N, C-alpha and C positions, 0 to 999 in steps of 0.2 A: 582547543579550537583549531590549532594548526593541522592536526591529523584529520579533523572533520573537513576543513577547507581543502586539503589535499584530496580527500575522498570525493568531494563535490567536483573538483577539477578533473581528476583522472577517471573515476568510475562513472560518474553521472554525465560528465561532458561539458561542464561550465569551463569555458576556455580561459577566463581571466579572473584574477582576484577581485576585480571590480564587480563582476557578476556575482561572485560568492558573497561579497560584502552586501550588495544590493538585496539579495535573497535573504540574507541574515537580518537585514534591517526590516524586512517585511515579515519576519517571524520564524523563519526556518534556520535556526542557528545552532542546532545540536542534534545528536541522535535521540536524546530524550524528547525533544520537540517533534521529531519525526514520528515517534510512537503515539503522539497525541493527535496527529492530523489524519483526517479521512480524505477520500478522493475529492469531495466537494471543497474541502478546506484548501487543498493544493491548487485546485482550479481557481479559487478565489485569490489565493496568494499570487499566482502567476498573472492573473488578469490585472491585479493592482500593479505589478511590476511592469506590465506591458503599457499601462496607462500613464506611468510617471513621465517626467520630462528630464532628460531624453528617455524614450521608451527602451526597456530592456527586451531585446528580441530573444524569445525562447522557443526552441523547436519542439515539435510534438514528441519527439523521441526523448528529449530531456524531461519533459513533463511526465511522460509515461514512466520513465525510470524513477523519478522522484515518487510518483504514486506507488510504484512497486516497493521502493525502499521504505516508504511509510507503512505500507501493508506488512512488510517483513519486520519492521521495528515493532509494530503493534503485536504481531504474532509472537515474536521472540520474547518481548516483554511479558506477555501473558503466560508463557511457559517457563519463564525464568532464565532464559538464555541471554548471553551477553550480546549487545548490539554494538557493532563496530564495522570497520571497513571490510574485514574478513567475512563476517557473517552476512554482509550485504554486497558481496562481490557481484560482478556482472553475471557470472555463472549461476550464483544463487538467486539473483533477480529473475533469471529465466525460469528457474525451478519454482520460485514463488509465484510467477505468473501462471504457471500450470496449476499450482495449488489453489490459487485464487479462483480460477475457472472451475475447478472441481467443486470447491465449496459453494460457489454461486449456482452451479447446475445441479447440486444435490437435491434429491427429492426424498421426502420422508417415506420409508417403505410401508408404513402403516396406512398410507392414504388409500390404497386399493383394497384394504381389508374391510369387508362389510361389518357394520356394528351389530352386536347381538341385540335382538328385539323379540317380540312375541312371535313374529313370523319367521325369524331367522335365529335359531338357537345354536348352541355349541354342538349339540347332537347332529343337527343338519349339516354343519360345517365338517364334521368328521366323517359323515356318510359318503 
């Protein structure tokens, strides 16, 4: 937990241990948990932290970094890579942001290919 708390303070940008503890109490307490959270889950988690008394102020940048870290943790878990502070460094988070955008914007190349039918045969396509 100490390494994870250090990661949240140094890489993500939580300035104090109190903030790390608060976010842990709301459910984000390990790299394993990160791999289980989607963007909407992170948004819900931070909204709950903002509504507590006293409210925990969270910048948009911290929320964005956590979302990217969770995306990276899910991706790395899927392909069997280790999820830790090194694999989720700021540099890697920027690369993951690009990867996330590419995946989101990807279109199936077969969408523009007409379906074979009585009026459109394979012979017509080859001609």
